[in-house]
C-alpha positions as CSV (number, residue, x, y, z in Angstrom):
1,M,-25.6,7.1,-1.3
2,Y,-26.6,4.2,-0.1
3,K,-26.9,3.6,3.8
4,G,-24.7,6.7,4.4
5,N,-21.7,5.6,2.0
6,R,-20.7,7.1,-1.2
7,I,-20.6,4.6,-3.9
8,A,-18.6,4.8,-7.2
9,V,-18.9,2.0,-9.8
10,V,-16.3,1.6,-12.4
11,I,-16.7,-0.2,-15.8
12,P,-13.2,-0.7,-17.6
13,A,-14.5,-1.3,-21.4
14,H,-12.7,-1.8,-24.3
15,N,-14.5,-1.8,-27.5
16,E,-17.9,-2.3,-26.0
17,A,-19.8,-0.1,-28.0
18,E,-22.4,-2.3,-28.4
19,H,-23.0,-3.0,-24.8
20,V,-21.7,-0.4,-22.3
21,A,-24.8,2.1,-22.4
22,S,-26.8,-0.7,-21.2
23,V,-24.3,-1.3,-18.1
24,I,-24.6,2.6,-17.4
25,R,-28.7,2.7,-18.0
26,G,-29.0,-0.2,-15.3
27,L,-27.5,1.2,-12.8
28,P,-29.3,2.4,-9.3
29,Q,-30.0,5.6,-8.6
30,Y,-28.0,5.7,-5.2
31,V,-25.0,5.3,-7.5
32,D,-22.5,8.5,-7.0
33,H,-20.0,8.1,-9.5
34,I,-20.0,5.6,-12.6
35,L,-16.0,5.5,-14.1
36,V,-15.8,4.3,-17.4
37,V,-12.7,3.7,-18.1
38,D,-12.0,3.3,-22.2
39,D,-9.2,1.2,-23.0
40,A,-8.0,2.7,-26.2
41,S,-11.4,1.3,-28.0
42,T,-12.0,1.4,-31.7
43,D,-15.3,1.1,-31.7
44,G,-16.6,4.5,-30.2
45,T,-16.9,2.9,-26.7
46,S,-16.8,6.5,-25.4
47,E,-19.1,8.1,-27.2
48,A,-22.0,5.3,-26.5
49,A,-21.0,5.5,-22.6
50,L,-21.9,9.5,-23.5
51,S,-24.8,9.1,-25.2
52,C,-26.3,8.1,-21.8
53,K,-26.2,12.2,-20.9
54,D,-25.9,10.8,-17.2
55,T,-25.1,13.5,-14.9
56,R,-23.0,11.0,-12.6
57,L,-20.8,9.1,-15.6
58,D,-17.0,10.7,-15.9
59,V,-15.0,8.6,-18.8
60,I,-11.9,7.9,-18.7
61,K,-9.9,7.4,-22.0
62,N,-6.5,5.7,-22.1
63,S,-4.5,6.7,-24.8
64,E,-2.5,3.4,-24.6
65,N,-4.3,-0.1,-24.0
66,L,-3.4,-0.9,-20.4
67,G,-5.6,-4.0,-19.9
68,V,-8.3,-4.5,-17.6
69,G,-6.5,-4.6,-14.4
70,G,-4.7,-1.2,-15.7
71,S,-8.1,0.5,-16.2
72,V,-9.5,-0.8,-13.0
73,L,-6.9,0.6,-11.1
74,R,-6.6,3.8,-12.8
75,A,-10.7,4.1,-12.0
76,Y,-10.0,3.0,-8.2
77,E,-7.6,6.0,-7.8
78,K,-10.5,7.9,-9.5
79,A,-12.6,7.2,-7.2
80,L,-10.9,7.3,-4.0
81,S,-10.0,11.2,-5.3
82,L,-13.5,11.8,-5.5
83,G,-14.0,10.7,-1.6
84,A,-15.8,7.4,-2.1
85,D,-16.5,4.9,0.4
86,I,-16.9,1.9,-1.6
87,A,-16.0,1.3,-5.3
88,V,-17.3,-1.5,-6.9
89,K,-16.5,-2.7,-10.3
90,M,-18.7,-3.7,-13.2
91,D,-17.9,-5.3,-16.5
92,G,-18.9,-3.2,-19.7
93,D,-20.1,-6.5,-21.4
94,D,-23.3,-6.3,-19.2
95,Q,-22.9,-10.1,-17.5
96,M,-23.4,-8.8,-14.2
97,S,-26.3,-7.8,-12.9
98,P,-27.2,-4.4,-11.2
99,E,-29.8,-6.4,-9.0
100,Y,-27.5,-7.9,-7.0
101,L,-25.3,-4.6,-6.1
102,E,-27.2,-4.4,-2.6
103,A,-26.0,-7.6,-2.0
104,L,-22.6,-6.4,-2.6
105,L,-22.5,-3.1,-0.9
106,D,-24.4,-4.9,2.4
107,S,-21.6,-7.5,2.4
108,L,-19.4,-4.8,3.4
109,I,-21.7,-1.8,5.6
110,V,-23.7,-5.1,7.2
111,D,-21.6,-8.0,7.4
112,G,-18.3,-5.3,8.0
113,M,-16.4,-7.5,4.7
114,D,-13.6,-5.3,3.4
115,Y,-14.0,-6.9,0.1
116,S,-17.1,-8.7,-1.7
117,K,-17.2,-10.6,-4.9
118,G,-20.1,-12.4,-6.9
119,N,-19.8,-16.4,-7.0
120,R,-21.2,-18.1,-10.7
121,F,-21.2,-21.4,-9.1
122,L,-23.3,-20.7,-6.3
123,T,-26.1,-20.9,-8.7
124,S,-27.5,-23.7,-10.8
125,E,-28.5,-21.3,-13.4
126,S,-24.7,-20.1,-13.9
127,L,-23.7,-24.2,-14.0
128,Q,-25.7,-24.4,-17.0
129,T,-25.4,-21.9,-18.8
130,M,-21.5,-21.3,-18.4
131,P,-19.5,-22.3,-21.2
132,K,-17.7,-25.2,-20.7
133,F,-14.4,-24.0,-21.5
134,R,-15.0,-21.0,-18.9
135,L,-16.5,-24.1,-16.5
136,L,-13.0,-26.0,-16.6
137,G,-11.1,-23.0,-16.6
138,N,-12.6,-21.8,-13.7
139,I,-12.1,-24.6,-11.5
140,A,-8.7,-25.7,-12.3
141,L,-7.4,-21.7,-11.2
142,T,-10.1,-21.5,-7.9
143,F,-7.7,-24.6,-6.6
144,L,-4.8,-22.6,-7.6
145,T,-6.2,-19.1,-6.4
146,K,-7.1,-20.6,-3.5
147,L,-3.1,-21.8,-2.4
148,A,-1.5,-18.5,-4.3
149,S,-3.9,-16.2,-2.3
150,G,-4.3,-17.8,1.3
151,Y,-8.6,-17.1,0.9
152,W,-9.2,-21.2,1.0
153,N,-13.1,-19.9,1.5
154,I,-13.7,-18.2,-2.2
155,F,-14.5,-19.6,-5.2
156,D,-14.3,-18.1,-8.5
157,P,-12.0,-15.9,-8.5
158,Q,-12.0,-14.5,-12.1
159,N,-15.0,-13.0,-11.1
160,G,-14.7,-9.6,-12.1
161,Y,-18.2,-8.3,-10.4
162,T,-17.1,-7.1,-7.3
163,A,-16.7,-4.1,-4.0
164,I,-14.2,-3.2,-2.4
165,K,-14.0,-0.6,0.7
166,S,-11.9,2.5,0.5
167,K,-9.8,2.4,3.7
168,A,-9.0,-1.7,2.0
169,L,-7.5,0.7,-1.5
170,Q,-5.9,3.0,0.2
171,A,-3.5,0.3,2.2
172,L,-3.0,-1.3,-1.1
173,D,0.0,-0.5,-3.4
174,L,-2.2,-0.2,-6.0
175,R,1.3,0.1,-8.6
176,E,2.3,-3.7,-7.4
177,I,-1.1,-5.1,-8.4
178,H,-1.3,-6.8,-12.2
179,R,-2.5,-4.9,-14.5
180,G,-4.4,-7.7,-17.0
181,Y,-6.6,-10.1,-16.4
182,F,-4.5,-11.6,-13.6
183,F,-6.1,-8.8,-11.7
184,E,-8.6,-10.7,-9.7
185,N,-6.8,-13.1,-9.0
186,D,-3.6,-10.7,-8.0
187,M,-6.4,-8.6,-5.9
188,L,-6.7,-11.5,-3.5
189,V,-3.3,-12.0,-2.8
190,H,-2.4,-8.6,-1.9
191,L,-5.6,-8.5,0.2
192,N,-4.4,-11.7,1.9
193,L,-1.4,-9.6,3.0
194,L,-2.9,-7.0,4.9
195,N,-5.8,-9.7,6.8
196,F,-8.9,-8.0,4.7
197,R,-12.0,-10.2,5.0
198,V,-13.5,-11.5,1.7
199,K,-16.9,-13.0,1.0
200,D,-18.3,-14.6,-2.1
201,L,-21.6,-13.7,-3.4
202,A,-24.1,-16.0,-5.4
203,I,-24.3,-13.9,-8.4
204,P,-25.6,-15.2,-11.8
205,A,-24.1,-14.0,-14.7
206,R,-26.3,-13.1,-18.0
207,Y,-24.6,-14.5,-21.0
208,G,-25.1,-12.7,-24.6
209,N,-23.8,-12.2,-27.8
210,E,-20.6,-10.6,-26.0
211,K,-17.5,-11.0,-27.4
212,T,-14.0,-11.8,-24.9
213,D,-10.2,-11.3,-25.3
214,L,-9.2,-13.8,-23.3
215,N,-7.5,-16.8,-25.3
216,P,-8.0,-19.8,-22.8
217,F,-4.7,-21.0,-24.6
218,K,-2.5,-18.1,-23.3
219,I,-4.6,-18.3,-19.3
220,G,-3.7,-21.8,-19.4
221,L,-0.2,-21.0,-20.1
222,T,0.7,-18.0,-17.9
223,F,-1.4,-18.2,-14.8
224,P,-0.2,-21.0,-13.4
225,F,3.4,-19.6,-13.3
226,L,2.0,-15.8,-12.1
227,L,0.5,-18.1,-9.3
228,L,3.1,-19.9,-8.5
229,R,4.9,-16.7,-8.6
230,R,2.4,-15.2,-6.0
231,F,1.8,-18.1,-3.7
232,A,5.7,-17.7,-3.2
233,F,6.1,-14.1,-2.3
234,R,2.8,-14.9,-0.1
235,I,4.3,-17.3,2.1
236,Y,7.6,-14.7,1.9
237,Q,5.8,-11.6,3.0
238,K,3.2,-13.0,5.5
239,Y,5.0,-15.9,6.7
240,V,8.7,-15.4,7.1
241,L,8.8,-11.7,6.6
242,R,6.1,-9.9,8.4
243,D,5.4,-12.9,11.0
244,F,7.5,-15.9,10.9
245,S,5.6,-18.9,10.5
246,P,6.1,-22.6,11.2
247,I,3.7,-22.6,8.0
248,A,6.7,-21.4,5.8
249,L,9.1,-24.1,7.1
250,F,6.8,-26.7,6.4
251,F,6.5,-24.9,3.0
252,I,10.1,-25.3,2.2
253,L,10.9,-28.4,3.9
254,G,8.6,-30.1,2.4
255,S,9.0,-29.0,-1.0
256,L,12.2,-30.1,-1.3
257,A,11.9,-33.8,0.2
258,F,8.9,-34.4,-1.6
259,L,10.9,-33.1,-4.8
260,W,13.9,-35.6,-3.5
261,G,11.6,-38.4,-3.4
262,F,10.2,-37.9,-6.6
263,G,13.2,-36.9,-9.0
264,F,15.1,-40.2,-6.5
265,G,12.5,-43.0,-7.7
266,A,11.8,-41.3,-11.0
267,Y,15.9,-42.3,-11.7
268,L,15.6,-45.2,-9.4
269,W,12.6,-46.4,-12.2
270,G,14.3,-45.2,-15.2
271,H,17.3,-47.2,-13.9
272,T,15.4,-50.4,-13.7
273,L,14.0,-50.1,-17.2
274,R,17.3,-49.8,-18.5
275,T,19.0,-52.6,-16.8
276,G,16.6,-55.3,-15.6
277,L,18.4,-55.2,-12.5
278,A,16.1,-54.7,-9.1
279,T,16.7,-52.1,-7.1
280,P,17.6,-53.0,-3.4
281,T,14.9,-52.3,-0.8
282,G,17.1,-49.7,1.4
283,T,17.8,-47.6,-2.2
284,I,13.7,-47.8,-2.5
285,M,13.4,-46.5,1.2
286,L,15.5,-43.7,0.5
287,S,13.2,-42.1,-2.2
288,L,10.3,-43.5,-0.5
289,L,10.3,-41.9,3.0
290,P,11.2,-38.5,1.7
291,L,8.1,-38.9,-0.6
292,I,5.9,-39.6,2.4
293,L,7.5,-36.8,4.8
294,G,7.4,-34.2,1.9
295,F,4.1,-35.1,0.9
296,Q,2.3,-34.9,5.4
297,L,4.9,-30.9,5.9
298,L,3.0,-30.1,2.5
299,L,-0.6,-31.2,3.4
300,Q,0.1,-29.9,7.5
301,A,1.5,-26.5,6.3
302,V,-2.5,-26.3,3.7
303,V,-3.9,-27.2,6.7
304,L,-2.4,-24.6,8.8
305,D,-2.6,-22.0,5.9
306,I,-6.6,-22.6,5.7
307,Q,-6.5,-22.1,9.4
308,E,-5.1,-18.4,8.7
309,T,-7.5,-17.7,6.2
310,P,-9.2,-13.9,7.6
311,K,-12.7,-14.3,8.5
């Protein structure tokens, strides 16, 4: 136990036979349960984990590939059944140093947070060692995730080094959370709906010879669409269905006005290019005023949403 709390460490692993044993051996003695989820690996990941002969270890095998989110959620359910007070997620590729585990736990136990996560951007060494495509992708996804989740105080949402209290897990509808690589982003959206407090911690990553299944091209195509859907879902759930707020009204009216102004302005510009005729000032104002008004409404909605961030 750690400061009177039972700790379960969840390790999703797909073809991580080379690294998973190192992750298990590095865990401190105060960890009560080690839950390795072998996500239909083909390289002997389960055998590598069991070779550690750790009495705290429980290897869960997926008969089919469930994705990182599906594997973690399955382990979360197991952790709750074992009576864990806190569940920590560490990936099976040995990028997450156990020396920062206490900081994650203290943010929940001492600081009273409900969910804590690593942030590689708060450490200069991580920025220097992080592959450039990951750096640029994380910056873009961070802004979109802030908008979708409502946690404007967090960064590096793709960071999988997290800790969560059992009361938060019990309150969440785990069936509604995304099963794939969108899992970490979606967790933030659902946590915000219930006003759970989230904290970032400066935790550098360790990059070695590990391989990733992430396809940057696929992520770039799918994540913005998923985040847009989750943004609409959160605004409706939090500011319309559960407690009506002008934030929803500002977002809706602002979006309509901005899109009308932009679309009509593009049409007028195209018409001028085709005909060579000057557009009357009054007609231009029919585009410009909705564009400005829509932008102002959207900006006000964002400001109010930032103020609503659970702290």
